[in-house]
N, C-alpha and C positions, 0 to 999 in steps of 0.2 A: 504494500500500500504506500503510495507516495506521500511525503510529508505535506501537511496542510500549510498554506501560506500564513505568514505571521499576522497580517491583517487582511481580511478579505476585502477586495475592492467593492465599493457600493455599486448598485445597479447603474449601468450606463444610462445616459440621458435619452432614454427611448420611451419615457412614460407617456409621451404625447403621440397621437396618431399622425400628426403632421411633421414629425421629425424622423429622419431616417437613422438607422443605427450607424454609429461611427466607430472607427478603430482607434483605440487609445494606446499609445506606446508607453514604455516605462521610462523614457527620457524625461528629464526635468523640463517643464514648460516655462515660457515667459509670458507675463501679462503684457499685452500690446497696448490696451487702453480700456478705460471704463467710460461709457457715455450714457446719455439720457436723451430720449426723444419725447418731448412734451405733447406732441400731437396725438400720440396713442399711449402715453404714460408707460413707456418701456425703458428699462435699464438694460444695457447690453454690455457684456464683458467679453472682450476679444483677446485671444491668446494666439501664440504662434502655431499651435496645432490642437486637435481635439483633446479634451480633458475629462477626468472623472470629477463630478461635482455633487454637492448636496445642498438642499435649501431647507431652512427651518425658521420657525417663528421665534423671535427673541422675547425675553420676559417683559421688555418695555414696549412691546407692540411693534418692534422693528422686524425686518426680515434679514436673515443672514445667508449668504451664498458662500460656501466653502469650495474653493477651487483647489483640488489636491495636486500635490507635487508640482507646484508652480512658484515662481519667483517674481518679485517686483524688481525690475532692473533699474528703472529711472525714478528718481525722487518725485518727479512731477506726477507720476501715475498713482501716488498715494495721497495726493492733495484732495480735500473734500470737494464735492460738487454741491453747491447750495441751490436747491431747486424749489424752495418753499414758495416763491412768487408765482409759479405756474399753477394753473387750475387743475392739479392732479393730486392723487393721494401721497405722492412722494415728496418728502421735505428735504432730504439730505442723503448723500451717498459718499462712502469712503472705503477705499481698499487699504488693507494693512497686512503686513507679513506676520504669520503666526507659525513659527517653526518652518516646516516644509511646505506649508499651504498658504494660500492667499484667502483672506476673509473679506468679503465685500458686505459691508453693513449698509442696509437701506432703511433709513428712518422714515416713518409714515406720519402724516398729519392725523389720520384716523385709520383704524384697521380696514383693510380692503382685500378682496379676493385677488389671488395672483396665480399665474401659470408660468412655469419655467420650461423652456425647450432648448435643445442644442442643435444648431445648424452648422456643421463643420467645426471650425475653430471659434465659434461664437455662442455664448450662452445668453439667451434673451429671457428676461423676467418681465412679463406684462402685468399691469395692475388694472383691475376694474374699478368701478365706482364703489365707494363704501356702501354697505347695505343700509337701506333706509333713506338714502339721499338721491336726489335726481341728478342725472348726468347733465352737466352744463351744456355740452354741445350735442345733445341727442337730437335726432331728426324729429320734426313735428309730426303728430299723428296724421294719417291720411284723411282726406276730407270725407265726411259722411254724406252719403248721397243716395 
């Protein structure tokens, strides 16, 4: 019987029907950049190649994305993104090195549903409207007639 790996890798980022399975190597990855698109309330985390990652809810209402076996090479990539002035649930984003992994902390104005998918070397975390509030840019209802 072969020995079990020291730490089993988490499930690959294939939880979504719209993301294809990706091959993840054992090489150390590099964080290319972290960005935010306010039009669809999306945080994107780009690396130099596909990664293993996990997403969890923080105790303070934040969302944490852990990108495994990845390094922040440039100081600029760990600077926070202040997004509180956009009309989205996302208030603040910051990447930090934590041992062999990169942790991307996403602070929210209010709890909101989210969905994470990986497309190649990019992990996208999309946030919906907080429950109980109307979406600001929702389309008007169709005319009754």
